[in-house]
FIDODO-299565 format. One record per residue: x, y, z of N, C-alpha, C in turn; residue in one letter; residue number from 0. Coordinates in Angstrom, 3 decimals. Example, Ala and Ser with C-alpha at 12.3 -4.5 7.8 and 13.67 -1.06 7.14 Angstrom:
! residues 2
nu 13.190 nv -5.690 nw 7.800 cau 12.300 cav -4.500 caw 7.800 cu 13.200 cv -3.300 cw 7.800 aa a i 0
nu 12.850 nv -2.250 nw 7.080 cau 13.670 cav -1.060 caw 7.140 cu 12.900 cv 0.030 cw 7.870 aa s i 1
***
This chain:
! residues 64
nu 35.421 nv -12.391 nw 10.966 cau 34.458 cav -12.561 caw 9.900 cu 33.090 cv -12.826 cw 10.524 aa m i 0
nu 32.054 nv -12.271 nw 9.941 cau 30.703 cav -12.458 caw 10.463 cu 29.890 cv -13.327 cw 9.515 aa n i 1
nu 29.061 nv -14.157 nw 10.107 cau 28.168 cav -15.021 caw 9.345 cu 26.762 cv -14.787 cw 9.853 aa y i 2
nu 25.793 nv -14.753 nw 8.945 cau 24.402 cav -14.606 caw 9.351 cu 23.668 cv -15.881 cw 8.961 aa i i 3
nu 23.133 nv -16.554 nw 9.968 cau 22.381 cav -17.789 caw 9.763 cu 21.063 cv -17.658 cw 10.518 aa i i 4
nu 19.962 nv -17.841 nw 9.812 cau 18.623 cav -17.757 caw 10.416 cu 18.421 cv -16.421 cw 11.123 aa a i 5
nu 18.977 nv -15.367 nw 10.559 cau 18.785 cav -14.047 caw 11.138 cu 19.673 cv -13.753 cw 12.334 aa g i 6
nu 20.575 nv -14.652 nw 12.663 cau 21.486 cav -14.459 caw 13.782 cu 22.875 cv -14.202 cw 13.219 aa i i 7
nu 23.496 nv -13.125 nw 13.683 cau 24.846 cav -12.816 caw 13.212 cu 25.865 cv -13.462 cw 14.142 aa e i 8
nu 26.682 nv -14.343 nw 13.582 cau 27.745 cav -14.986 caw 14.334 cu 29.039 cv -14.254 cw 14.036 aa f i 9
nu 29.838 nv -14.016 nw 15.074 cau 31.080 cav -13.273 caw 14.912 cu 32.280 cv -14.170 cw 15.175 aa e i 10
nu 33.398 nv -13.808 nw 14.572 cau 34.641 cav -14.498 caw 14.856 cu 35.091 cv -15.403 cw 13.741 aa g i 11
nu 35.998 nv -16.290 nw 14.100 cau 36.594 cav -17.206 caw 13.142 cu 36.116 cv -18.624 cw 13.417 aa h i 12
nu 36.011 nv -19.396 nw 12.359 cau 35.609 cav -20.781 caw 12.518 cu 36.657 cv -21.530 cw 13.341 aa m i 13
nu 36.197 nv -22.433 nw 14.177 cau 37.057 cav -23.298 caw 14.994 cu 37.890 cv -22.523 cw 16.009 aa h i 14
nu 37.379 nv -21.380 nw 16.428 cau 38.032 cav -20.592 caw 17.466 cu 37.203 cv -20.762 cw 18.738 aa d i 15
nu 37.799 nv -21.322 nw 19.781 cau 37.058 cav -21.674 caw 20.995 cu 36.375 cv -20.476 cw 21.634 aa a i 16
nu 37.039 nv -19.338 nw 21.702 cau 36.447 cav -18.161 caw 22.323 cu 35.255 cv -17.662 cw 21.506 aa l i 17
nu 35.410 nv -17.611 nw 20.203 cau 34.302 cav -17.188 caw 19.338 cu 33.138 cv -18.168 cw 19.445 aa c i 18
nu 33.452 nv -19.450 nw 19.469 cau 32.401 cav -20.461 caw 19.611 cu 31.658 cv -20.290 cw 20.931 aa d i 19
nu 32.382 nv -20.003 nw 22.001 cau 31.756 cav -19.813 caw 23.315 cu 30.833 cv -18.594 cw 23.303 aa a i 20
nu 31.282 nv -17.499 nw 22.697 cau 30.447 cav -16.290 caw 22.617 cu 29.193 cv -16.552 cw 21.792 aa k i 21
nu 29.347 nv -17.227 nw 20.660 cau 28.188 cav -17.513 caw 19.813 cu 27.234 cv -18.491 cw 20.490 aa n i 22
nu 27.761 nv -19.443 nw 21.230 cau 26.914 cav -20.377 caw 21.959 cu 26.139 cv -19.642 cw 23.049 aa t i 23
nu 26.782 nv -18.709 nw 23.723 cau 26.107 cav -17.907 caw 24.744 cu 24.983 cv -17.086 cw 24.108 aa a i 24
nu 25.216 nv -16.562 nw 22.920 cau 24.174 cav -15.808 caw 22.213 cu 23.000 cv -16.704 cw 21.862 aa e i 25
nu 23.284 nv -17.912 nw 21.388 cau 22.205 cav -18.863 caw 21.091 cu 21.416 cv -19.205 cw 22.346 aa l i 26
nu 22.115 nv -19.396 nw 23.459 cau 21.456 cav -19.699 caw 24.723 cu 20.534 cv -18.553 cw 25.131 aa f i 27
nu 21.009 nv -17.315 nw 24.972 cau 20.191 cav -16.147 caw 25.299 cu 18.945 cv -16.085 cw 24.417 aa a i 28
nu 19.085 nv -16.441 nw 23.150 cau 17.936 cav -16.445 caw 22.233 cu 16.920 cv -17.489 cw 22.669 aa i i 29
nu 17.375 nv -18.678 nw 23.009 cau 16.464 cav -19.758 caw 23.414 cu 15.740 cv -19.387 cw 24.705 aa v i 30
nu 16.391 nv -18.666 nw 25.582 cau 15.787 cav -18.283 caw 26.863 cu 14.766 cv -17.161 cw 26.714 aa r i 31
nu 14.810 nv -16.437 nw 25.591 cau 13.883 cav -15.334 caw 25.333 cu 12.847 cv -15.817 cw 24.324 aa n i 32
nu 11.628 nv -16.062 nw 24.780 cau 10.609 cav -16.684 caw 23.927 cu 10.335 cv -15.870 cw 22.663 aa e i 33
nu 10.276 nv -14.555 nw 22.786 cau 9.982 cav -13.719 caw 21.618 cu 11.086 cv -13.824 cw 20.563 aa e i 34
nu 12.326 nv -13.706 nw 20.979 cau 13.451 cav -13.827 caw 20.037 cu 13.532 cv -15.226 cw 19.452 aa r i 35
nu 13.267 nv -16.225 nw 20.287 cau 13.315 cav -17.607 caw 19.834 cu 12.268 cv -17.849 cw 18.741 aa c i 36
nu 11.079 nv -17.317 nw 18.939 cau 10.018 cav -17.496 caw 17.944 cu 10.375 cv -16.837 cw 16.615 aa n i 37
nu 11.027 nv -15.688 nw 16.665 cau 11.450 cav -15.007 caw 15.440 cu 12.464 cv -15.868 cw 14.689 aa v i 38
nu 13.444 nv -16.393 nw 15.413 cau 14.482 cav -17.223 caw 14.788 cu 13.874 cv -18.516 cw 14.252 aa v i 39
nu 13.012 nv -19.156 nw 15.046 cau 12.387 cav -20.400 caw 14.598 cu 11.521 cv -20.178 cw 13.360 aa l i 40
nu 10.833 nv -19.041 nw 13.290 cau 10.016 cav -18.748 caw 12.105 cu 10.909 cv -18.638 cw 10.874 aa k i 41
nu 12.048 nv -17.992 nw 11.020 cau 12.992 cav -17.861 caw 9.904 cu 13.456 cv -19.232 cw 9.432 aa t i 42
nu 13.768 nv -20.102 nw 10.373 cau 14.226 cav -21.449 caw 10.030 cu 13.102 cv -22.250 cw 9.377 aa v i 43
nu 11.913 nv -22.209 nw 9.959 cau 10.779 cav -22.965 caw 9.412 cu 10.416 cv -22.473 cw 8.008 aa m i 44
nu 10.454 nv -21.166 nw 7.783 cau 10.171 cav -20.627 caw 6.451 cu 11.188 cv -21.127 cw 5.432 aa d i 45
nu 12.446 nv -21.220 nw 5.834 cau 13.490 cav -21.702 caw 4.925 cu 13.313 cv -23.180 cw 4.601 aa a i 46
nu 12.721 nv -23.945 nw 5.523 cau 12.558 cav -25.379 caw 5.314 cu 11.282 cv -25.750 cw 4.569 aa l i 47
nu 10.374 nv -24.790 nw 4.398 cau 9.120 cav -25.084 caw 3.705 cu 9.379 cv -25.450 cw 2.252 aa k i 48
nu 8.593 nv -26.389 nw 1.759 cau 8.699 cav -26.790 caw 0.368 cu 8.238 cv -25.640 cw -0.520 aa t i 49
nu 9.012 nv -25.383 nw -1.522 cau 8.672 cav -24.319 caw -2.463 cu 8.117 cv -24.942 cw -3.737 aa k i 50
nu 7.134 nv -24.298 nw -4.323 cau 6.556 cav -24.789 caw -5.571 cu 7.568 cv -24.623 cw -6.700 aa n i 51
nu 7.718 nv -25.664 nw -7.466 cau 8.621 cav -25.640 caw -8.604 cu 7.773 cv -25.497 cw -9.858 aa v i 52
nu 8.144 nv -24.573 nw -10.719 cau 7.336 cav -24.312 caw -11.904 cu 7.659 cv -25.264 cw -13.056 aa s i 53
nu 8.709 nv -26.049 nw -12.908 cau 9.083 cav -26.985 caw -13.953 cu 9.092 cv -28.401 cw -13.397 aa s i 54
nu 8.807 nv -29.351 nw -14.266 cau 8.914 cav -30.752 caw -13.875 cu 10.286 cv -31.261 cw -14.292 aa t i 55
nu 10.657 nv -32.411 nw -13.789 cau 11.941 cav -33.000 caw -14.165 cu 11.980 cv -33.243 cw -15.678 aa l i 56
nu 10.843 nv -33.658 nw -16.234 cau 10.762 cav -33.865 caw -17.684 cu 11.021 cv -32.583 cw -18.452 aa g i 57
nu 10.490 nv -31.449 nw -17.968 cau 10.724 cav -30.158 caw -18.617 cu 12.204 cv -29.775 cw -18.576 aa d i 58
nu 12.838 nv -30.057 nw -17.457 cau 14.236 cav -29.696 caw -17.300 cu 15.136 cv -30.530 cw -18.212 aa i i 59
nu 14.816 nv -31.828 nw -18.360 cau 15.653 cav -32.729 caw -19.141 cu 15.315 cv -32.775 cw -20.633 aa l i 60
nu 14.255 nv -32.114 nw -21.019 cau 13.830 cav -32.113 caw -22.429 cu 14.906 cv -31.487 cw -23.293 aa r i 61
nu 15.262 nv -32.170 nw -24.362 cau 16.262 cav -31.673 caw -25.308 cu 15.517 cv -31.064 cw -26.490 aa i i 62
nu 15.886 nv -29.868 nw -26.854 cau 15.217 cav -29.169 caw -27.973 cu 16.050 cv -29.274 cw -29.225 aa y i 63
***
């Protein structure tokens, strides 16, 4: 099964040592490559940015 997190595709099964080792090696390769690392970090930072909410809590809880 494949999982995509922050633009990185992880392969294998959860809690499988060999798959974990391969995915960890891929992460290490990304960190060692400044260009790839910046792309991944931008994806993560964009996901963590606060998004404007068009409704207030009062609007959401208002009973009509």
